[in-house]
N, C-alpha and C positions, 0 to 999 in steps of 0.2 A: 613569526615573531610578533607577540602581542604588544599592546601599548605599555604594559607594565614590565616587559622584558628589556630592561635598560642597563642591567649590570654587566660589566665586563670583568669576569672573575679570574683571579689568579689562585689556583687550587693546589694545595699541597704544602710546599715548604717555604718558609721565610727564614732566612738565616743572615748572619752578618759575615761578609767576606772581610777577613783581616788582611789588608793589602799594605805592605810595608808597616805592619804592626798597628795600622789604623783601622777601626771597624767601619765598614761601609755596607749599607743596607743592600741585601741581595736575596737570591733565590729566584730562579728563572721565571716561574709563574707570576711572582709578585713584580719582578722587573717588567715583565710584559704588561701587567695590569696598569702599572704606573705610567708607562709610555703610551699605552692605548688611551688611557684616561686623558692625558695631556692633548692628544690629537682629537679625540671624539667627544670630550665634555661639552664643547660648544654646539655639538649636534645632538645633545640630549642624552648622552650615555655617561655612566659613572663607573669608575673602576672600583672593585671590591676585593679585599684580601680574605680568602677562605683558608685560614691557617691556624696553627696552634703555637702559641708563644709560652714562655715561662712566666714567672712572677718576679721579674728582676729588672735591673737597670736597662739592659738591652731591649727588653720587651717594651718598657716605657719609651725608649728612644724610637723603636720601630713604630709604635702607634702614633707618636708625635710626628714622625716623618710622613707617614701615610696621610694623616689628617692635614698636614701642611700642603700636600699635593691635592687634597680634596677627595681622597678615596673614602669609601664606606668602611668603617672599622668595627661596626656593631656585630659582625659575624665571626670575629676572632675569638678563639678559645684560649684560656689561660690555664696552664698546668701548674699546680701548687708545689710540685716536687722536682720537676726537671727544668734544666736551664734552656734558655732560648738558643737556637741553633747557631753554630759557628763553622766557618770554613777558613782554613789557612791557605792563602793564595801565594804560590811560589812563582816568581817570574822565571820563565825559561826562554830559550832562544827563539822559539817559534810561537810564543804565546804565554799561556799560564797552565799550571797544574794545581789541582784543588785537593787539599787534605781535609776531609769532612769529619767533624766530631760525631761519634756514634751515640746512640741512646739519648737523643735530644727530645725535646718536648714534641716536635712534629712527628716523631716515630710513634706517638700514642694518640694520634688524631682520631676523634670519635664522632660518630653520627649523632646529631641532636636536632631539636625542632627548628632552631635557627638555620641550620644548614638545609633542612627540608624546605623552609620558606625561601631561602636564597635560591635554591635550585630551581624553583618554579618561576623565578623572576630573572633568570639569567638569559642574556642575549648571546654572550660569548663566554666560553670557559677554556682556559689553557691549563694543561696538566702534563706531567712528564713521568719519567721512571724513578728519579731520585726520591721523590716524596712517597713512593710505594715500596721502599726498601724493607719496611716492617709489615707483618701480616695485618696488624690493626689499621694502620694508615691505608694500606692497599685496599682493604675492604671498604673503608669510608670513601676513598677517591673513586673506586669503581662504582659504588652505589650512586654517587653524584653524577658521574658521567653516563651511566646507564639510564638514569632517570631524566636527565636534561636533554631529551631527544629533540626538543624544539629549538635548542641553542646551536650556534656554530661551535663545534667541539674541535679544539686545536690540540693535537698531540705533539708537543715539542719533546722529542725523545730525550735530549739532554743527558746523555750517558756520562756518569761520573764514577771513576774508579771501578769497583766491581759491583756496584749497586744496580744491577739490572739482570734480567733473565729472559729467556725466550718467551715464557708465558706472559710476562708483563708487556713485552713488546707486541706480541700477537694480540692481546686484549686491547691495547691502546689503538692499534691499527684498525681493529674491527669496530671500534666505537668512535672513530674520528671522522670528521669531515675534511680536515686539513692536517697533513703530516709535515713536520719540519725536521730536516736532517742537515747536519753539516758534513763536510768532506771526510772527517774522521769517523763519523757514525755510520755512513753508508755500508762499508764492509761488515761492521759488527751487526747491523740490523739484517743485512742480507744473509749472513750466516745463521742468525737466529730464526729467520723465516725459510731456511732451506734453499737459498738462492746463491750459495757460495760458488757455484760453478760458472757464474757469469762474471766477466771481467770489466765490461764497459759500464762505467758509473751511471751514465744517463739511461742506458738500457735497463739497469737494475731499478732505477727510480721509476721508469715507465712501467715496468712489470709490477712493482709494489703498488703504484697508483691504480693500475688496472685490476689487480687481484683483490683489492679492498674497496674498489669503486669510490676512491677518494675524489672529492671536488678538486682539491689542489694537492700536489706534493711540492713543498718548498725546499729547495736545495741551496744551501749557503756555502760560499767558498772564500770567506774572508775578503782579502783584497781583490779577488777576482769577481766579486759581486754575487748576485742572487739569480737563480733560475727557478721559474714556476712551471710545473708540468701539469697540464690538464688533459682531458680526453682528446681535445682537439688540437692542442698546440704545445710547443715548448718556447717559453718567453724568457729571454735573458737580458741582463743589463749590468753595466759596470758602475761601481760607486765613484762618487766624486771625492776629492781630497779636501780635508779641513786642516788648518794649522793646528798641530797638537798643543794642548794645554800642558802646563807643568804637571808632571807625574801622570801623564796620560796612560791609560791602559785599555785593553780591548774588552774588558769584562762587560757583559750586557749588550754588546753590539748585535748579537744574534737575536736577542729578545726584542730590541728596538726594531729590527728588521721584520720580525713576526708581527709586531704591532702595526707596522706600515702595511703589511699584507692585509691584515684584518680591516684597517681603516679604508684602504682602497676598495676592499670587497663591500663593506657596508655603504660606502659613499658611491658605489657603482662606477668606479673608475674603470677604464680599459686595463687589460693586463699589462700593457706597456707602461701606463701611468702608475699602476700599482707597484710594479717592480722598481720603477724610478723612485717612488716615494720610499719604499723599503730600503733601497740602497743608500739613499740620502740620509735617512734616520740612522741606519747602522753605522755609516761612516762618521756621522757626527758623534755618536756615543763612543765610538772607538777613539776619537780624538780627545776625549775628556777623561777625567778621573772618576772612577766608580761607574756602576751600572745604570744609575738613574739620575743623570743630570737634568736640569730644567731645559726643556726644548725651546729654542728661540722661535718667536712667532713667524719669522721668515721661512721656517721649515714646515710649518703647519699648513695643511690643505685648506 
């Protein structure tokens, strides 16, 4: 990682989660970049949104929010024809379900000179499957990830509805240093990779980590906490509890957890310290409304 490689990039989709009819900034890669920026900005890193927005009020709102956090916004593309992305979030008994509007601006993400420049100055990039649901955006995201071999590449699978396939999952695993899965995604990824005959979740995770020579596989289980699997060890920890704020929801908790893993890695924490930080951040975000609350200083390393 060179001296200029200081960007922590959320690559792919930025959309607004409509929770109880209220628009809340979202999109897993951007959630990650915002939280990682809050943790690591004091250490010389800056979050950056590598996304495509519309030319509408939601786009203005997004850029204002990102700038308020201090993220780099000069790499954002604007689509003159298509609207900024939206997802309708439905509360269900065990969490949330997402209804994601199709043919959004981020389905038409294009490679350009600014992306090429950003790619060369990236320290960490986080990407997933949802942003690759269209051929155009898939090509752009793959080009970025394939080029940024000097960066820590985080593949947060982030399966939503039917917007994934085996090829996208395979390519992501092949080009990632860190893979993040939640308890619902493990069997889907296992099936996509031909591992469906295995029943033990941790054994599946160990096999995936080994098959793709991943630095870490991060397995999140909500209230049960986070497990990090490396070549040498399996490290687990349970989250602490925070008093829930009014209208609290769990959206973005996994993204904050991923940000904690990256922060611990960059700051050379032990695995135990890294998992503890990730669990703490995830639990805090789960106690708040929306995916990107301001992190209190007492949570920052």
